[in-house]
Backbone bond lengths (Angstrom), bond angles and torsions (degrees), N, CA, C in turn:
res aa  C-N    CA-C-N  psi(-1)  N-CA   C-N-CA  omega(-1)  CA-C   N-CA-C  phi
1 X - - - 1.433 - - 1.511 112.93 -
2 X 1.298 113.91 129.31 1.480 120.79 -178.41 1.562 108.28 -89.49
3 X 1.335 115.92 128.09 1.457 122.29 -176.55 1.519 114.33 -70.64
4 X 1.300 114.41 146.29 1.509 122.00 173.04 1.531 105.65 -54.49
5 X 1.369 113.55 147.75 1.497 124.04 178.44 1.519 111.05 74.38
6 X 1.325 121.85 7.86 1.479 121.93 172.56 1.516 109.82 -75.97
7 X 1.322 114.77 139.75 1.475 122.84 175.27 1.517 110.67 -68.96
8 X 1.312 117.99 115.24 1.465 120.17 -175.46 1.557 111.45 -137.04
9 X 1.290 114.55 172.60 1.467 121.66 174.50 1.513 110.10 -121.38
10 X 1.366 117.86 136.45 1.384 123.02 177.28 1.538 108.90 -117.80
11 X 1.321 113.75 164.91 1.486 119.92 178.84 1.527 108.80 -139.27
12 X 1.305 116.73 138.88 1.444 118.36 172.82 1.528 110.12 -149.10
13 X 1.307 117.64 157.58 1.445 124.92 175.38 1.517 106.27 -89.60
14 X 1.339 115.64 119.52 1.469 121.13 -179.04 1.521 108.71 -83.00
15 X 1.343 118.03 -45.76 1.441 122.61 177.03 1.530 108.99 -138.14
16 X 1.328 117.02 133.57 1.445 125.14 175.26 1.544 104.84 -72.55
17 X 1.346 117.05 159.11 1.453 119.69 177.64 1.545 114.89 -51.00
18 X 1.306 113.85 -41.83 1.507 120.77 -178.22 1.511 111.88 -71.16
19 X 1.308 117.65 -13.62 1.509 121.87 -179.43 1.510 112.01 -96.81
20 X 1.348 116.83 -8.33 1.431 120.03 -178.57 1.535 113.57 -77.95
21 X 1.311 118.95 143.87 1.452 122.97 -177.91 1.478 115.19 -55.78
22 X 1.362 117.03 144.03 1.417 119.48 179.11 1.532 113.61 -71.65
23 X 1.301 116.64 -12.59 1.450 121.46 -177.86 1.568 110.37 -77.88
24 X 1.341 117.48 -11.44 1.448 118.33 175.40 1.476 113.20 -73.80
25 X 1.318 118.02 156.58 1.471 120.60 173.63 1.550 107.24 -59.14
26 X 1.334 115.09 151.20 1.542 118.15 -176.66 1.484 110.23 -62.24
27 X 1.340 121.86 -40.90 1.493 122.12 178.87 1.565 111.69 -56.52
28 X 1.358 116.33 -37.82 1.420 121.23 178.20 1.466 112.58 -72.37
29 X 1.349 118.82 -42.33 1.459 122.82 178.53 1.502 114.31 -62.39
30 X 1.310 117.75 -26.73 1.499 121.99 -176.76 1.490 112.81 -69.77
31 X 1.315 119.43 -16.88 1.495 122.14 -176.63 1.451 111.67 -116.04
32 X 1.353 117.92 155.70 1.470 117.91 177.63 1.480 113.20 -75.34
33 X 1.315 117.38 155.01 1.442 122.74 172.92 1.547 105.94 -83.82
34 X 1.328 116.73 115.11 1.421 122.12 -173.81 1.540 112.27 -108.53
35 X 1.299 118.86 151.85 1.429 126.28 179.67 1.475 112.67 -132.07
36 X 1.309 116.13 126.29 1.457 121.04 175.28 1.569 105.47 -116.35
37 X 1.294 115.69 131.97 1.487 117.56 -173.90 1.534 105.66 -137.05
38 X 1.389 116.63 139.77 1.425 122.36 173.52 1.475 107.51 -102.94
39 X 1.348 116.36 144.97 1.456 119.85 178.04 1.558 109.47 -176.73
40 X 1.342 112.84 -179.47 1.462 121.77 178.16 1.505 109.84 -88.52
41 X 1.334 116.15 127.11 1.432 124.71 -179.85 1.533 111.16 -63.88
42 X 1.339 118.38 128.90 1.435 120.74 -173.40 1.571 112.70 -87.54
43 X 1.341 116.99 -19.04 1.437 121.56 177.69 1.545 108.89 -142.62
44 X 1.308 117.16 163.18 1.482 119.78 173.30 1.516 108.98 -62.14
45 X 1.339 115.33 148.46 1.525 118.77 -176.50 1.472 108.51 -165.50
46 X 1.339 113.44 172.46 1.499 123.05 174.55 1.533 108.43 -118.48
47 X 1.309 116.49 157.28 1.431 120.94 174.47 1.536 108.91 -53.41
48 X 1.303 118.98 137.38 1.437 123.34 -179.47 1.487 114.65 88.46
49 X 1.334 118.93 -5.51 1.502 122.34 176.22 1.495 108.25 -78.48
50 X 1.349 113.92 155.83 1.506 120.66 169.77 1.558 105.62 -83.32
51 X 1.331 115.33 124.06 1.451 118.19 -174.77 1.508 110.63 -136.06
52 X 1.315 116.86 176.06 1.436 124.46 174.74 1.557 105.60 -121.26
53 X 1.368 113.40 144.67 1.483 118.18 174.89 1.507 109.26 -134.56
54 X 1.324 114.25 157.89 1.474 121.36 170.78 1.478 105.35 -108.97
55 X 1.358 114.65 125.27 1.471 120.27 -177.19 1.558 106.91 -78.12
56 X 1.320 113.76 170.96 1.462 120.10 179.69 1.552 109.64 -63.23
57 X 1.282 118.85 -22.27 1.479 120.99 179.71 1.558 110.64 -94.12
58 X 1.341 118.02 0.83 1.426 121.69 176.88 1.517 116.03 96.05
59 X 1.336 117.60 -1.42 1.465 120.91 -177.66 1.549 109.15 -77.04
60 X 1.310 115.77 143.79 1.441 119.63 176.55 1.527 109.09 -100.29
61 X 1.331 114.26 134.82 1.482 120.63 -178.33 1.545 106.25 -138.31
62 X 1.352 117.16 150.99 1.420 124.87 177.17 1.504 109.57 -119.88
63 X 1.321 117.96 146.63 1.432 120.12 174.65 1.540 110.01 178.46
64 X 1.330 115.49 -164.95 1.476 121.28 -176.41 1.546 104.96 -93.61
65 X 1.300 113.90 129.32 1.509 119.26 179.11 1.531 109.14 -71.56
66 X 1.366 116.21 116.16 1.422 120.03 -176.90 1.539 116.92 -114.76
67 X 1.376 116.68 -17.67 1.473 116.49 -178.31 1.539 110.01 -155.36
68 X 1.306 115.04 143.08 1.478 123.11 176.12 1.503 108.74 -101.69
69 X 1.341 118.37 134.98 1.421 123.90 -178.91 1.442 114.11 47.17
70 X 1.348 118.56 59.34 1.449 124.56 178.75 1.552 112.24 -69.63
71 X 1.240 116.13 144.23 1.443 119.32 -179.14 1.615 104.98 -104.95
72 X 1.320 112.52 165.32 1.443 120.70 175.77 1.532 108.73 -90.46
73 X 1.313 114.47 123.27 1.471 120.23 178.55 1.529 107.63 -119.46
74 X 1.319 114.72 113.20 1.461 120.26 179.23 1.539 111.38 -115.96
75 X 1.280 114.80 141.21 1.420 118.18 173.46 1.568 108.79 -144.86
76 X 1.290 114.33 143.76 1.467 117.87 177.10 1.491 112.08 -111.81
77 X 1.330 118.04 19.69 1.374 124.13 -179.64 1.528 114.12 99.46
78 X 1.298 117.49 -175.57 1.455 123.60 -179.12 1.510 109.60 -74.52
79 X 1.314 114.50 156.98 1.450 121.50 178.05 1.531 110.44 -59.83
80 X 1.336 115.47 134.60 1.509 120.54 178.50 1.532 104.81 -127.01
81 X 1.365 114.12 109.89 1.503 119.97 -176.63 1.552 112.87 -54.55
82 X 1.322 118.17 -34.94 1.461 122.51 177.66 1.477 113.83 -57.52
83 X 1.357 115.35 -37.20 1.471 120.64 -177.40 1.567 106.80 -64.67
84 X 1.344 117.79 -40.58 1.418 120.70 -179.49 1.542 110.57 -61.14
85 X 1.356 114.70 -43.19 1.494 118.70 178.67 1.497 108.71 -63.95
86 X 1.315 122.63 -41.89 1.437 125.42 178.76 1.528 108.58 -58.59
87 X 1.283 117.59 -45.29 1.460 123.79 -179.94 1.510 109.46 -55.91
88 X 1.316 118.08 -48.36 1.466 121.25 179.55 1.529 111.17 -63.16
89 X 1.318 118.52 -42.27 1.443 122.83 -179.23 1.553 110.73 -62.22
90 X 1.328 115.90 -44.54 1.470 121.24 -177.88 1.520 108.78 -66.86
91 X 1.335 117.86 -46.64 1.467 119.49 179.28 1.475 111.82 -58.76
92 X 1.349 114.66 -41.56 1.475 118.30 179.79 1.500 111.80 -61.15
93 X 1.313 115.96 -45.85 1.479 123.71 179.10 1.535 109.19 -62.25
94 X 1.297 119.69 -41.29 1.422 121.24 -175.42 1.487 112.46 -74.31
95 X 1.335 118.76 -38.90 1.412 122.03 -173.67 1.514 119.17 -104.90
96 X 1.329 115.17 -0.70 1.456 122.19 -178.47 1.502 112.19 -58.72
97 X 1.347 117.32 -43.35 1.482 122.16 -178.20 1.535 108.36 -69.59
98 X 1.306 121.25 -31.66 1.458 123.43 -179.88 1.492 110.38 -68.92
99 X 1.308 117.72 -33.80 1.505 119.61 -178.77 1.540 112.21 -80.62
100 X 1.287 120.01 -13.94 1.502 121.52 -178.37 1.502 111.58 -111.80
101 X 1.332 120.74 18.01 1.488 121.31 176.72 1.483 112.07 -83.36
């Protein structure tokens, strides 16, 4: 049993494929619109239960409990050497005048 006020992640289907607007590209319309939300569990529950959470901003959301103590995983893609070169060029342009005053 997962205790009330535990940091968790929930999942829910916002729109089924047949409920999605016809104006969307076909590839997008074929899949459901899904929502994953992290928040504090409002009642004791088990993984897989339908639960309610309060998000860090105070919003209430309901969905299927999928993870306990989820972490934030961010990625901006694979390393691109050209981006590093651009970073150096921009920093040089921005701070060159500061170094020669």
